[in-house]
C-alpha positions as CSV (number, residue, x, y, z in Angstrom):
1,M,0.0,0.0,0.0
2,K,2.8,2.4,0.9
3,S,4.6,1.6,-2.4
4,A,1.4,2.4,-4.3
5,R,0.9,5.7,-2.5
6,Q,4.5,6.7,-3.2
7,S,4.0,5.7,-6.8
8,D,0.9,7.9,-7.0
9,R,2.6,10.8,-5.3
10,R,5.6,10.5,-7.8
11,V,3.2,10.5,-10.7
12,D,1.4,13.6,-9.3
13,E,4.7,15.4,-8.8
14,E,5.8,14.6,-12.4
15,T,2.6,15.6,-14.0
16,T,1.5,18.6,-11.9
17,P,4.2,21.1,-13.2
18,R,3.2,20.3,-16.8
19,V,-0.2,22.0,-16.5
20,P,1.1,25.5,-15.7
21,A,3.7,25.0,-18.4
22,A,1.1,24.1,-20.9
23,R,-1.0,27.1,-19.8
24,W,2.0,29.4,-20.0
25,A,2.8,28.2,-23.6
26,A,-0.8,28.7,-24.6
27,A,-0.8,32.2,-23.2
28,V,2.4,33.0,-25.1
29,F,1.0,31.8,-28.4
30,L,-2.2,33.8,-27.7
31,F,-0.2,36.9,-26.9
32,L,1.9,36.6,-30.0
33,F,-1.2,36.1,-32.2
34,C,-3.1,39.0,-30.6
35,V,-0.2,41.5,-30.9
36,G,0.3,40.4,-34.5
37,A,-3.4,40.8,-35.2
38,V,-3.5,44.3,-33.6
39,L,-0.5,45.5,-35.6
40,R,-2.2,44.4,-38.8
41,L,-5.5,46.0,-37.9
42,L,-3.9,49.3,-36.8
43,L,-1.8,49.6,-40.0
44,C,-4.9,48.7,-42.1
45,W,-7.0,51.3,-40.3
46,F,-4.6,54.1,-41.0
47,N,-3.4,53.0,-44.5
48,P,-5.4,54.7,-47.3
49,P,-7.3,52.2,-49.4
50,Q,-5.6,53.3,-52.6
51,N,-2.1,52.9,-51.1
52,A,-1.2,49.5,-52.6
53,F,1.1,48.0,-55.2
54,D,-1.6,48.0,-57.8
55,D,-5.2,49.1,-58.3
56,H,-7.1,45.9,-57.4
57,Y,-10.4,47.9,-57.0
58,E,-10.9,48.3,-60.7
59,P,-11.6,44.6,-61.5
60,I,-13.9,44.5,-58.4
61,F,-15.9,47.5,-59.6
62,L,-16.2,46.0,-63.1
63,I,-17.6,42.8,-61.7
64,M,-20.0,44.7,-59.5
65,Q,-21.2,46.8,-62.5
66,T,-21.6,43.9,-65.1
67,G,-22.1,40.8,-62.9
68,A,-19.5,39.0,-65.0
69,T,-15.7,38.5,-65.0
70,P,-14.2,41.2,-67.1
71,P,-12.0,40.3,-70.1
72,K,-8.3,39.9,-69.2
73,D,-7.4,43.0,-71.1
74,A,-10.2,45.2,-69.8
75,C,-7.8,46.7,-67.2
76,F,-4.2,46.2,-66.1
77,Q,-5.1,44.0,-63.1
78,C,-7.9,42.1,-64.9
79,Y,-5.5,39.4,-66.0
80,H,-5.4,37.9,-62.5
81,P,-7.4,34.7,-61.6
82,P,-10.9,35.7,-60.5
83,V,-11.5,34.2,-57.0
84,F,-10.3,37.3,-55.0
85,Y,-12.2,39.7,-57.2
86,W,-15.5,37.8,-57.1
87,I,-15.4,37.4,-53.3
88,S,-14.7,41.2,-52.9
89,A,-17.4,42.1,-55.5
90,I,-20.0,40.1,-53.6
91,I,-19.0,41.7,-50.3
92,G,-18.9,45.1,-51.9
93,H,-22.4,44.6,-53.5
94,I,-23.9,43.5,-50.1
95,A,-22.3,46.6,-48.4
96,L,-23.7,49.0,-51.0
97,S,-27.1,47.4,-50.8
98,R,-27.0,48.1,-47.0
99,G,-26.4,51.8,-47.6
100,V,-22.7,51.9,-47.2
101,N,-21.1,54.6,-49.4
102,V,-18.3,53.8,-51.9
103,P,-15.3,55.1,-49.8
104,H,-16.4,53.1,-46.8
105,M,-17.1,50.0,-48.9
106,M,-13.5,50.3,-50.3
107,K,-12.2,50.5,-46.7
108,L,-14.3,47.5,-45.8
109,L,-12.7,45.5,-48.6
110,Q,-9.3,46.6,-47.4
111,F,-10.2,45.1,-44.0
112,V,-11.3,41.9,-45.6
113,C,-7.8,41.5,-46.9
114,C,-6.5,42.3,-43.3
115,F,-8.8,39.5,-42.1
116,Y,-7.2,37.1,-44.6
117,G,-3.8,38.0,-43.2
118,I,-4.8,37.5,-39.6
119,A,-6.6,34.2,-40.5
120,T,-3.3,33.0,-42.1
121,L,-1.6,33.3,-38.7
122,G,-4.3,31.1,-37.2
123,V,-3.8,28.4,-39.9
124,C,0.0,28.6,-39.5
125,Y,-0.5,27.9,-35.8
126,L,-2.6,24.8,-36.6
127,I,0.2,23.6,-38.9
128,L,2.8,24.2,-36.3
129,K,0.9,22.2,-33.7
130,K,0.9,19.2,-36.0
131,F,4.6,18.6,-35.1
132,P,5.9,17.8,-31.6
133,F,8.1,20.9,-31.5
134,S,9.3,22.1,-28.1
135,A,7.3,25.0,-26.7
136,F,10.3,27.3,-27.0
137,S,11.0,26.5,-30.6
138,A,7.4,26.7,-31.6
139,A,7.0,30.1,-29.9
140,I,10.0,31.6,-31.6
141,A,8.9,30.3,-35.0
142,F,5.3,31.5,-34.6
143,G,6.5,34.8,-33.3
144,V,8.6,35.4,-36.4
145,I,5.5,34.9,-38.5
146,C,3.3,37.1,-36.4
147,F,5.9,39.9,-36.4
148,L,7.1,39.6,-40.0
149,P,7.0,43.2,-41.3
150,R,6.3,42.3,-45.0
151,H,3.2,40.3,-44.0
152,I,2.0,43.1,-41.8
153,Y,2.4,45.5,-44.7
154,M,0.6,43.2,-47.1
155,S,-2.3,42.7,-44.6
156,A,-2.9,46.5,-44.7
157,M,-3.4,46.6,-48.5
158,N,-6.2,45.7,-50.7
159,S,-4.7,43.0,-53.0
160,N,-5.1,39.4,-53.9
161,D,-1.8,38.5,-52.1
162,T,-3.2,37.9,-48.6
163,I,-6.0,35.6,-49.8
164,S,-3.4,33.6,-51.7
165,Y,-1.3,33.2,-48.5
166,L,-4.4,32.1,-46.6
167,F,-5.6,29.5,-49.2
168,V,-2.1,28.1,-49.6
169,A,-1.8,27.6,-45.8
170,I,-5.2,26.0,-45.7
171,S,-4.2,23.7,-48.5
172,I,-1.1,22.6,-46.6
173,Y,-3.0,22.1,-43.4
174,L,-5.7,20.0,-45.1
175,T,-3.0,17.9,-46.8
176,M,-1.5,17.2,-43.4
177,V,-4.8,16.3,-42.0
178,A,-5.5,13.9,-44.9
179,L,-2.1,12.3,-44.3
180,E,-2.9,11.8,-40.7
181,R,-6.1,10.1,-41.7
182,R,-4.3,7.8,-44.2
183,V,-5.6,9.8,-47.1
184,A,-9.3,9.2,-46.4
185,P,-11.1,9.8,-49.7
186,W,-13.6,12.4,-48.5
187,R,-10.7,14.5,-47.0
188,L,-9.0,14.4,-50.4
189,V,-12.1,15.7,-52.0
190,I,-12.2,18.6,-49.6
191,L,-8.6,19.3,-50.3
192,S,-9.2,19.2,-54.0
193,I,-11.9,21.8,-53.7
194,I,-9.7,24.1,-51.7
195,L,-6.8,23.6,-54.1
196,T,-9.0,24.6,-56.9
197,L,-9.9,27.9,-55.2
198,T,-6.2,28.4,-54.2
199,V,-4.8,28.2,-57.8
200,F,-7.3,30.8,-58.9
201,T,-6.3,33.4,-56.3
202,K,-2.9,34.3,-57.8
203,Y,-0.3,32.7,-60.1
204,T,2.2,32.5,-57.2
205,A,-0.2,30.1,-55.4
206,F,0.6,27.5,-58.1
207,A,3.5,26.5,-55.8
208,V,1.2,24.5,-53.6
209,L,0.4,21.9,-56.3
210,P,3.9,20.3,-56.5
211,A,4.1,20.4,-52.7
212,V,0.8,18.4,-52.4
213,L,2.0,15.9,-55.1
214,V,5.3,15.2,-53.3
215,G,3.4,14.9,-49.9
216,L,1.2,12.1,-51.4
217,V,4.2,10.4,-53.0
218,W,6.0,10.5,-49.7
219,A,3.0,9.0,-48.0
220,Y,3.5,6.0,-50.3
221,R,7.1,5.8,-49.3
222,V,6.3,5.7,-45.5
223,R,3.5,3.2,-46.1
224,L,0.6,5.5,-45.3
225,I,-0.5,4.6,-48.8
226,V,-0.1,0.9,-49.2
227,S,-0.2,0.3,-52.9
228,R,0.5,2.1,-56.2
229,E,-3.1,1.9,-57.1
230,Q,-4.1,3.7,-54.0
231,L,-1.3,6.3,-54.7
232,W,-2.7,7.0,-58.1
233,L,-6.2,7.2,-56.9
234,S,-5.1,9.6,-54.1
235,I,-3.3,11.8,-56.6
236,L,-6.3,11.9,-58.9
237,A,-8.7,12.6,-56.0
238,A,-6.6,15.6,-54.8
239,L,-5.2,17.1,-58.0
240,S,-7.4,16.1,-60.9
241,L,-10.1,18.8,-60.3
242,P,-7.7,21.8,-59.9
243,L,-5.5,20.7,-62.7
244,L,-8.4,20.0,-65.1
245,I,-10.0,23.3,-64.4
246,L,-6.6,25.1,-64.6
247,V,-5.9,23.4,-68.0
248,G,-9.3,24.5,-69.3
249,Y,-8.7,28.0,-68.1
250,M,-5.3,28.1,-69.8
251,A,-6.7,26.7,-73.0
252,S,-9.4,29.4,-73.0
253,N,-6.7,32.1,-72.4
254,V,-4.7,30.8,-75.4
255,R,-7.8,30.9,-77.6
256,H,-8.7,34.5,-76.6
257,Y,-5.4,36.1,-75.6
258,H,-2.8,33.9,-77.2
259,T,-1.1,33.0,-74.0
260,P,-2.0,30.5,-71.2
261,L,-1.4,32.9,-68.4
262,P,-2.1,36.5,-69.5
263,W,-0.1,39.4,-68.3
264,N,-1.1,42.9,-69.4
265,V,2.3,44.3,-70.4
266,S,0.7,45.7,-73.5
267,I,-1.3,48.0,-71.2
268,Y,1.7,48.8,-69.0
269,D,5.2,47.3,-69.3
270,P,7.3,48.1,-66.2
271,S,10.5,47.2,-68.1
272,M,10.0,50.2,-70.3
273,D,10.4,52.9,-67.6
274,R,11.7,51.2,-64.4
275,P,15.4,51.8,-63.6
276,R,17.7,48.8,-63.6
277,D,21.4,48.3,-62.8
278,P,24.0,47.6,-65.5
279,G,24.7,43.9,-65.8
280,G,21.2,42.7,-65.1
281,I,19.9,40.7,-62.1
282,S,22.3,38.6,-60.1
283,F,21.1,35.4,-58.4
284,F,24.4,34.8,-56.8
285,S,24.9,37.7,-54.5
286,F,23.6,38.6,-51.0
287,K,24.6,42.0,-49.6
288,P,22.2,43.0,-46.8
289,W,24.8,45.3,-45.3
290,E,24.2,47.8,-48.1
291,D,20.6,48.1,-46.9
292,V,21.7,48.6,-43.3
293,T,23.1,52.0,-44.3
294,M,20.5,52.9,-46.9
295,P,17.4,50.7,-46.8
296,M,15.6,52.2,-49.8
297,L,15.7,50.8,-53.3
298,A,17.9,53.0,-55.5
299,P,20.1,52.8,-58.6
300,G,23.1,50.6,-57.8
301,K,21.0,48.4,-55.5
302,L,18.6,46.9,-58.0
303,H,20.6,43.9,-59.1
304,S,20.9,41.5,-56.2
305,F,17.9,39.2,-56.2
306,W,18.4,37.8,-52.7
307,T,19.2,41.1,-51.1
308,M,16.1,42.7,-52.4
309,I,13.9,39.7,-51.3
310,Y,15.5,39.6,-47.8
311,S,15.6,43.3,-47.0
312,G,12.1,43.8,-48.3
313,M,10.9,41.2,-45.8
314,W,12.0,43.3,-42.9
315,F,11.6,46.8,-44.0
316,D,9.4,48.8,-46.5
317,T,12.2,49.4,-49.0
318,E,10.1,50.8,-51.8
319,P,8.4,52.4,-49.7
320,Y,4.6,52.4,-49.8
321,F,3.8,53.6,-46.3
322,L,4.0,57.3,-45.2
323,S,6.5,57.1,-42.4
324,S,9.5,59.0,-41.1
325,S,11.0,55.7,-39.8
326,T,14.5,56.3,-38.6
327,M,17.5,54.7,-40.1
328,F,18.0,52.9,-36.7
329,A,14.7,51.0,-37.1
330,A,15.6,49.9,-40.7
331,A,19.1,48.9,-39.7
332,G,17.9,47.1,-36.6
333,L,15.2,45.2,-38.5
334,I,17.5,44.1,-41.3
335,L,20.3,43.1,-38.9
336,L,18.0,41.2,-36.5
337,G,16.3,39.5,-39.4
338,L,19.5,37.7,-40.0
339,V,18.8,35.5,-36.9
340,P,15.6,34.0,-38.2
341,L,17.2,33.7,-41.6
342,A,20.1,31.6,-40.1
343,L,17.6,29.5,-38.2
344,L,15.6,29.0,-41.4
345,L,18.6,27.8,-43.3
346,I,19.6,25.4,-40.5
347,G,16.1,24.0,-40.3
348,G,15.9,23.7,-44.0
349,F,19.1,21.8,-44.1
350,L,18.0,19.5,-41.4
351,C,14.7,18.9,-43.3
352,V,16.2,18.2,-46.6
353,R,18.9,15.9,-45.2
354,G,16.4,14.1,-43.0
355,K,18.3,14.9,-39.8
356,W,15.2,16.5,-38.3
357,K,14.0,13.1,-37.3
358,K,16.6,13.0,-34.5
359,L,15.0,16.0,-32.8
360,F,11.8,14.2,-31.8
361,D,9.8,11.0,-32.2
362,T,8.2,11.0,-35.6
363,S,5.2,9.3,-37.1
364,P,4.7,8.3,-40.7
365,A,2.3,11.2,-41.0
366,N,4.9,13.6,-39.6
367,R,7.5,12.4,-42.2
368,A,5.1,12.7,-45.1
369,S,4.0,16.1,-43.9
370,M,7.5,17.4,-43.5
371,S,8.1,16.7,-47.2
372,L,5.6,19.4,-48.1
373,F,7.7,22.4,-46.9
374,P,10.9,22.2,-48.9
375,V,8.9,21.6,-52.1
376,L,6.6,24.5,-51.3
377,L,9.5,26.9,-50.7
378,A,11.5,25.7,-53.7
379,S,8.5,26.0,-56.0
380,N,7.7,29.4,-54.7
381,I,11.2,30.6,-55.2
382,A,11.4,29.0,-58.7
383,G,8.2,30.9,-59.7
384,I,9.7,34.3,-58.6
385,I,12.9,33.5,-60.4
386,A,11.0,32.7,-63.6
387,L,9.0,35.9,-63.3
388,T,12.2,37.9,-62.7
389,M,13.8,36.4,-65.8
390,R,10.7,37.4,-67.8
391,L,10.7,40.9,-66.3
392,P,14.2,41.7,-65.1
393,V,13.3,44.8,-63.0
394,Y,12.8,45.2,-59.3
395,N,9.0,45.1,-59.7
396,A,9.2,41.4,-60.3
397,I,11.4,40.8,-57.2
398,K,8.7,41.4,-54.6
399,P,9.3,39.7,-51.2
400,S,5.5,39.6,-50.9
401,Y,5.5,36.9,-53.6
402,L,7.5,34.6,-51.3
403,L,4.9,34.8,-48.5
404,N,3.0,31.8,-49.9
405,A,5.8,29.8,-48.2
406,M,5.2,31.3,-44.8
407,S,4.4,27.9,-43.3
408,A,7.7,26.6,-44.6
409,F,9.5,29.5,-43.0
410,M,7.8,28.8,-39.7
411,V,8.5,25.0,-39.7
412,F,12.2,25.5,-40.7
413,I,12.8,28.1,-38.0
414,A,11.2,25.8,-35.4
415,L,13.6,23.0,-36.5
416,G,16.5,25.4,-36.4
417,V,15.7,26.6,-32.9
418,M,15.1,23.0,-31.6
419,F,18.4,21.9,-33.0
420,L,20.3,24.7,-31.1
421,E,18.2,25.2,-28.0
422,K,20.0,22.6,-25.9
423,N,23.0,24.9,-25.7
424,R,22.2,27.4,-22.9
425,I,24.1,30.3,-24.5
426,L,22.5,29.8,-27.9
427,R,19.1,29.5,-26.3
428,R,19.4,32.8,-24.5
429,T,20.8,34.4,-27.6
430,M,17.8,33.3,-29.7
431,L,15.4,34.4,-26.9
432,V,17.0,37.9,-26.6
433,T,17.4,38.5,-30.3
434,S,13.9,37.3,-31.1
435,G,12.4,39.4,-28.3
436,A,14.3,42.5,-29.5
437,L,13.1,41.8,-33.1
438,F,9.5,41.5,-32.0
439,V,9.7,44.8,-29.9
440,L,11.4,46.7,-32.8
441,V,8.8,45.5,-35.3
442,T,6.1,46.7,-32.9
443,V,7.7,50.1,-32.5
444,H,8.3,50.4,-36.2
445,V,4.6,49.7,-37.1
446,L,3.4,52.0,-34.3
447,H,5.7,54.7,-35.6
448,I,4.2,54.4,-39.1
449,V,0.7,54.5,-37.6
450,L,1.4,57.6,-35.5
451,S,3.1,59.3,-38.5
452,V,0.1,58.7,-40.7
453,H,-2.2,59.8,-38.0
454,A,-0.3,63.1,-37.6
455,L,-0.4,63.7,-41.3
456,M,-4.2,63.0,-41.4
457,A,-4.7,65.4,-38.5
458,Q,-2.7,68.2,-40.2
459,A,-4.7,67.6,-43.5
460,G,-8.0,67.5,-41.7
């Protein structure tokens, strides 16, 4: 009896501390999400609706006026896939029918895009929790996503980018769920529907298709799929619908516009008037120190592909937001951003080499799911490189295009942190630098908000 009581007491002592730890971890994730959401909402509130990379309102208004998808050459942005514009047009029509005026309706649509951005954080959290990462590594990785400046900027604009990030993340999550359920047919059908919507949000979202394909093939390798026949049926169930509709869409475009994926350079060709550096674009250089001293795009700094992608992730290098942000903020963000970049590279190496399996116990579903992320990131990068080669000016090298791989960033960073966190010095270094980065991002965004508010007050 005494032995049994001692055993019970020992079990209680071992399990009791875990409850507060779990609650603490949940509170940290909730805090990170809430602060990230508030920063996006604040910047969206103070950012004028027209302040965006392109005028995405024009296709929306055309749909609202005609009740039909406009021709690809009806306006510059009309070449994009239609899902974003139809959803926005439906919401705009409902708002107008309720007595909302046009300016307020435009602001509402801008906030819908902000909602897409915030929802993406939630889906990324669900993806993160599918792996048995340590609480510390998961918190660092999720925090980087919540405080990523480029995603905060994009969530404040009316564009089809944020909806593409959201649908790609949902597609990845649903693929992971399907793999957990040993590719149950009805889950593949749901995935197929979401994939179809995803590829019709933006061309850059195409990166999700090879990722899902590789995930299913990997499921066969780890015996979640037990036969080649089941593998082919699973691939058909998940990918036949989006691919068939996409092929039909491209064939129609060839028939009407003489190209499978229209791009309205005949209306406006950025290569005709945008500055470029002598020697063209370099894909083999990385010089972020140049942006530490001068963070804005300028002649002489328009050739390094990776530098423009990296710096634009951490600072508004074009810029599109009215702000008197100090050089200190820019320098701090670009320098501190090197830490998550290093963690991402370490985690990506561990993932590709298969060494991540030594960090925690893995299941066949975990191993198949992990295969999604390097393919997603590689496909996303390949798409941007292809676009840059077609249009070799800085307009094509937008870091916003790479945010379809946000879930891959997050998972790789978590792997990198988990690999290093056993070293006390490295753990403290990651904690301090990440905390400093999150605080600086918050100050940076609030500075933009206050600057815009002051300008509005002066004008009003």
